[in-house]
N, C-alpha and C positions, 0 to 999 in steps of 0.2 A: 911229403918230401919229393921234390922233382929231381930229374937228372941234371948234372952239370951242363952249363952252356958254354959256347966258345968265349963269351965275354967274362964268364965267371966259372972257375973250375970247382967251386964248392957248391954242394947241393943247396937249393933254395927252398924255403918253407912257404907253403901256400895254405891259406885257410879255406877249407872246403865246407860249405854249409850243408847240414844234414836235413833230410826231409822229415825227420822225426819231430813230432809235436810235443809240447809240454803244457802242463796245467799251470795256469796263473790265476791269481785272485785279483779282482779289480774292485777297488773301493772308490766311491764317488764323493765329492765334496758336498753335493746337495743331498740332504737326508731323505729327500723324496725317493731316491733310487737306492735299491738294496745292493748289497755286495754280490758280485757275480763271479762265477768260476768259468773260465774260458780255456779253450785249447788254442795254442798259438805257436807260430814258427819264430824262433829267435834268429834274426838276420844279422844284425851288428849290435854292438853294445849300445844300450839306451834306445834301441829301436825294435819294435815288435810288430810283426805282420800277422794279423789275426784273420784266418780264413772265414769266409761267410758260412752260415748254417747250411746253405745249399751245397757248398763245396764239400763240407764235412759229411753231409748226408750222402752225396754221390760217392765219396770215397768209401764210406762204410758199405754201401751197396755193392761197389766193385769188389771190395775185399771179400764180402760174403759170397758173391757170385764166383769168385776165383776159388774159394774153398769148397763151395757146394758142388760146382761143376768142374771137377778136376780132370776128368778124362775127356779126350777129344770127342768121343761119341756123345757124351752127355752135354757138352757145350754146343754141338751142332743141333741136338734135339731142342735145347733151350732156345736157341736163336730161331728155330722153326716155329716154336710156340709163340715167340714174340711177334714174328711176322704174321702168323695166323690171327693174332689179336690186334694187328695193325699198329703195334708199338714199334714204329719204324726207326725212330731215333735211337732207342736203346739197342735195337737189333744191329743197326749200322755201327754203333759204338762198340759193341761186343765183337762184331766181325773184325773190326780193325784191331781191337785190343788183343783178341785171341788169335789173330792171323788166320782167319777162316775164309780168306778170299778164294781158296780152292774149292770150297763147298758152296759159296754164295757169290754169284757173279756181281761184282760191284756196279756194273752198268745197269743191271736189272734193279738193284737196290736204289740207285739214283733215280731211275725212271719211276719207281713206285713213290718216292718222295715227291717228285714233281706232280704225279697224278693225284696225290693226296694234298697237293698245294702246300706242302711243308717246305717253303722256299728257303727259309733261313738254314734249315738242316741241309738242304740241297747245296747251298753255297759252301757250307763247311765241308761236307764229305766229298764234293767234287774236287776240292783242294787236297784233302787228306788221302783220297784214293788215287790222286793223279789223273783225274778225268776232266780237267778244265777245257781240253780241246773238244771232247765229246759234249760237254755241257758248259759252253762259254757263258761268262757273266752277262753279256748283253742279251743272249737268248733267254736266260732265266729272268732277267728284268723285264723283257718283253712279255713273257708269260704272266708276270705279276701285274703288269699294266692291263693286259687283256682280262685278267680276273678282278680288276679294279682294286688291286692292292697298292694304291697310290702311296700311302704312308710308308709301307715297307720299302718300296722302290726308291723313294726320295731319301729315306734314311740311309740307304746303302751307298748312294753316290756322294761324292765330295762337294763342298760348297762352291768350288770353282769349275765344276764339270760343265761342259757345253752341251752334253747330251746324256740322257738317261739310258736309253736302249739302242743308241745309234741312229735314231730317227727323231725322237721327241726331245725337246729341250726341257730342263727342269720347270721353267715357267709355264710351259704348255701342260705339264702334268699338274701343276698347281691349279691351272684353269679348270681341268677336269675335276679336281678335288672340290673346288668351289661350286661348280655346277652340280655336283652330287650332294651338296649341302654340308660338307665337312669344313665349315668356316673356322671353327676353333683350331683344327689341325693345320689348316692353311696358314694361320698366323705363324706357326712354328717355322714353316718353310719359306714364307715371305721374308722372315728375318734371316734364315740360313742363306738364302740365295739373293738377298738384298733386292727384293722385287717390290719394294714399297710403291714405286712410281706406277707400276701396272696394277697392283692390288693394294689400294689404300687401306692401311690397318684399321682406321676408324670405321670404315664401312664393314669390314669383317666383324669387328666387335659389335656393331649395331645389329648385324644379321643374327648373331648369337643371342643377343638380348631380346630381339623381337620375337623369338620363338615362343609360342603359346604353351609348349610343353615344359615340364620341369627340366632344369639343367642337370646334366650329369656331373659327377665329381671331376671327371677329366676336363669337361668344358670349363668348369669354374676355375680349376687350377690353371688352365691355359689363359683365361681372361685375367686373373690376378697377375700372372707373370708378364704377359705381353702388353698389357695396358701400361705397366711400369717400363718395360723395355722400350716401347715406342713413344714414351713420354706423353701419354694421353690422359693424364690425371685431371687436367682441366675439363676435358670433355666428358670424362667418366670418373667422377669423384669416388674415392674409395668407400665412403659410407654408403653411397647408393649401390655400388657394386655388391657390397656385403649384404645389403638388404635384399637385393635380387637373388643372391645365392641362398640366403636363409629361407626365402620363400619357396625354394625348391627342395626343402627338407634336409639341407646340408648344414651340419654344425661346423663353425669356423672357430679355430683357436689361434691366436697370434702368439708367436714365440718372441723371446727377448731380442732375437736377431732381426726381427721385422718380417720373417717368413710366416707362412700360415700352414696349419694342419687342418685338413678337411676330412670329414667323415660323413658318408651317406647314411640314409635311413636304415638300410639293411645292417650295416656294421654297428649302428647305434643300438638296434634291437638285439643284436647278438652280444655286444660287449658292454652295453650301458652307456651312459653319457660320458662325454670326454671333458667336460668343463664348460665354463661360461663363454659366451661370445666375446670377442675382443672389445675393449673399452671404447674404441673409436668407431664402432658400428652404431648407427643411429636407428633405433627401432621404428621411429615414426617418420623417417625420411621417405619421400615418395619413390616409387619405382622408377628406375632410370628410363628416360624417354629418349628416343632417337633424335638427332639433330635435324634441322630443316634441310640440310644438304644431303638427304637420303638418296641413294641411287638404287635403281631396281636391279642392276647387274654389277657385280664386282669384277674388276678387271677390264681394261679397255681394249685389249688386243684380242681379236678372234683367233681361234686355232687355225 
């Protein structure tokens, strides 16, 4: 119940959502799946927000830590143990949660994150500790590029950004990524920054498939996604792509939605087989060969 307003002299009722979670039972139409019991937040009628397992696990750890380390001295000692074990993210999280900035200088914590190349955490705690002037975004991105963290830097900037770190354009960073052999990741950012004219996607796909080594699960996922995104099915038919993927020891299962589930050899050995390959994969189809328009260098513009 809120206080009366000038427009209305009667108290107004407002619905306040509680952070309390509730047990719910989930039953699936498909008999393949068993009934599950989940913890959920009830937001509005007929709508349920289910927290992820990692969020619930983090909350339990936080509640356990709050109960175990109740005194200020025990909390400071615990954070020091985390710092000595180089568990920097958890230490910074607890310093902020328990308001221990008087015992641990935030700028020193940020510098340790940067020194240990934990840039994602550095971005976060620079904002939360109010240290964006001391640790500006462009300076952190420049450090990421110096450490060849091209993927993380490009992931952070927007699709219409003209510069990554104030000096290099996104396409220049994609060029560095291509030169370092990360052709499958380059596909992602060629699409994000609309750089197909400078980096022909077909050449990037060819570079991935020409590798004499086994393809990783990530590379295969990128190929299946961006061959479809860039409409390259005629040059790289799906049956041949699947054949190349299975040759790398990766099991492919096609879902009813048309998407694929990939499992590498290690996961198969740990968890057993996942099921048969999709029906449209051709076991006897030849390995995908590069087209005659092969180029030795991807990307036409030098840095």
